[in-house]
C-alpha positions in Angstrom: -20.6 -249.1 -138.8 -18.1 -251.9 -137.9 -17.5 -252.4 -141.7 -16.7 -248.7 -142.1 -14.3 -248.8 -139.2 -12.6 -251.9 -140.6 -12.2 -250.3 -144.0 -10.7 -247.2 -142.5 -8.3 -249.2 -140.4 -7.3 -251.2 -143.4 -6.7 -248.1 -145.5 -4.6 -246.5 -142.7 -2.7 -249.8 -142.2 -1.7 -249.8 -145.9 -1.0 -246.1 -146.0 1.5 -245.9 -143.1 4.0 -248.4 -144.5 3.7 -246.8 -147.9 4.7 -243.5 -146.5 7.6 -245.0 -144.5 8.8 -246.8 -147.6 9.0 -243.8 -149.8 12.4 -242.1 -150.2 12.7 -238.6 -148.9 12.0 -236.0 -151.5 13.9 -232.7 -151.7 12.1 -229.6 -150.6 10.6 -227.6 -153.5 12.7 -224.7 -154.6 11.5 -221.3 -153.3 11.3 -220.0 -156.9 8.8 -222.8 -157.7 6.5 -221.5 -155.1 7.0 -218.0 -156.3 6.1 -219.0 -159.8 2.5 -219.2 -158.8 1.9 -222.9 -159.0 0.1 -224.8 -156.2 2.1 -226.1 -153.3 3.0 -229.8 -153.8 0.6 -230.8 -151.1 -2.3 -229.5 -153.2 -1.7 -231.2 -156.5 -4.4 -233.8 -156.6 -6.2 -233.9 -153.2 -6.6 -230.2 -152.2 -6.1 -228.8 -148.8 -7.2 -229.7 -145.3 -6.3 -232.3 -142.8 -5.0 -234.7 -145.6 -2.7 -232.0 -146.9 -1.4 -231.4 -143.4 -0.8 -235.1 -142.7 0.9 -235.7 -146.1 3.3 -232.7 -146.2 5.3 -231.8 -149.3 3.2 -233.9 -151.6 4.0 -237.3 -150.0 0.8 -238.8 -151.4 1.1 -237.6 -155.0 2.7 -240.8 -156.2 0.1 -243.2 -154.7 -3.5 -243.5 -155.6 -4.3 -245.1 -152.2 -2.6 -242.2 -150.4 -4.4 -239.7 -152.5 -7.7 -241.3 -151.6 -6.8 -241.3 -147.9 -5.7 -237.6 -148.1 -9.0 -236.7 -149.9 -11.0 -238.5 -147.2 -9.1 -236.7 -144.5 -9.7 -233.4 -146.3 -13.4 -234.0 -146.3 -13.6 -235.1 -142.8 -15.7 -232.7 -140.7 -15.5 -230.0 -143.4 -12.0 -229.0 -142.5 -11.1 -228.3 -146.1 -13.9 -225.6 -146.2 -12.7 -224.2 -142.9 -9.1 -224.2 -144.1 -10.0 -222.3 -147.3 -11.9 -219.6 -145.5 -9.3 -219.2 -142.7 -6.1 -219.8 -144.7 -5.0 -222.8 -142.5 -4.5 -226.5 -143.1 -2.2 -225.9 -146.1 -5.0 -223.9 -147.8 -4.6 -220.5 -149.4 -7.2 -217.9 -148.2 -9.2 -216.4 -151.1 -7.8 -213.0 -152.0 -11.1 -211.4 -152.9 -12.9 -212.3 -149.6 -12.6 -208.8 -148.1 -13.8 -207.0 -151.3 -16.8 -209.4 -151.7 -17.7 -208.8 -148.0 -17.5 -205.1 -148.6 -19.6 -205.5 -151.8 -22.2 -207.4 -149.8 -22.4 -204.6 -147.3 -22.5 -201.9 -149.9 -25.2 -203.6 -152.0 -27.3 -204.2 -148.9 -27.2 -200.5 -148.1 -27.6 -199.2 -151.6 -29.7 -201.8 -153.4 -32.2 -199.4 -154.9 -29.6 -196.9 -156.2 -27.5 -199.8 -157.5 -30.5 -201.1 -159.5 -31.1 -197.6 -160.9 -27.4 -197.2 -161.9 -27.1 -200.7 -163.4 -30.3 -200.1 -165.5 -28.7 -196.8 -166.8 -25.3 -198.4 -167.3 -23.4 -195.8 -165.3 -23.4 -194.0 -162.0 -21.7 -193.7 -158.6 -22.8 -197.1 -157.3 -21.6 -199.1 -160.3 -18.3 -197.2 -160.1 -18.0 -198.2 -156.4 -18.9 -201.9 -157.3 -16.1 -201.8 -160.0 -13.6 -200.4 -157.4 -14.6 -203.1 -154.8 -14.1 -205.8 -157.4 -10.8 -204.4 -158.5 -12.0 -204.0 -162.1 -9.2 -202.1 -164.0 -10.2 -198.6 -165.1 -9.8 -199.4 -168.8 -12.2 -202.4 -168.4 -14.9 -200.6 -166.5 -17.0 -199.3 -169.5 -17.3 -202.9 -170.8 -18.1 -204.1 -167.2 -20.9 -201.4 -167.0 -22.3 -202.5 -170.3 -22.3 -206.1 -169.2 -24.1 -205.2 -166.0 -26.7 -203.2 -167.9 -27.2 -206.0 -170.4 -27.7 -208.5 -167.5 -30.1 -206.3 -165.5 -33.0 -208.7 -165.6 -30.6 -211.5 -164.5 -29.3 -209.4 -161.6 -32.7 -208.1 -160.5 -35.2 -210.8 -161.6 -37.9 -209.4 -159.2 -38.5 -206.3 -157.1 -38.0 -208.5 -153.9 -34.6 -209.9 -155.0 -32.2 -210.9 -152.2 -28.9 -208.9 -151.9 -27.0 -212.2 -152.0 -28.4 -213.0 -155.4 -27.4 -209.5 -156.7 -23.9 -209.8 -155.4 -23.4 -213.4 -156.7 -24.6 -212.4 -160.2 -22.5 -209.3 -160.3 -19.4 -211.2 -159.2 -20.1 -213.9 -161.9 -20.4 -211.1 -164.5 -17.1 -209.6 -163.3 -15.4 -212.9 -163.5 -16.5 -213.4 -167.1 -14.6 -210.3 -168.1 
């Protein structure tokens, strides 16, 4: 334990002077953020406490600082919390609400969903497509893919709803 604390103190002792020695970097242009690229703080070490500590990509030029930022991101699972909550320089997933609604829908309609997937059409598969934001022109192919993957989606009569939803979302992501 003492060795771990010594290593952590050494890494921090080396990191602080390196940050202070770096020249100030200009703030990224607003159009760069609008272009859809990741924020500078998420280039190599993701989001979480490390991204919060090293604002504006301060650690991107130093391997040691990137390691420190990565370590801080993993500390206490704050990266995972940041992703789900949209904090700590993390972007919240856009599809969270629709997947939550899909979980609820599948739980309440599992038997009907199985019947409609096996047939390749029906009200429940249409609802699934709407919840997953599948464009109308892509839905017939999505329905065929679901039908072709029926045994993967429903491997047994006692399948868990979570397995059904995970498999459906994977199929949807494949296009």
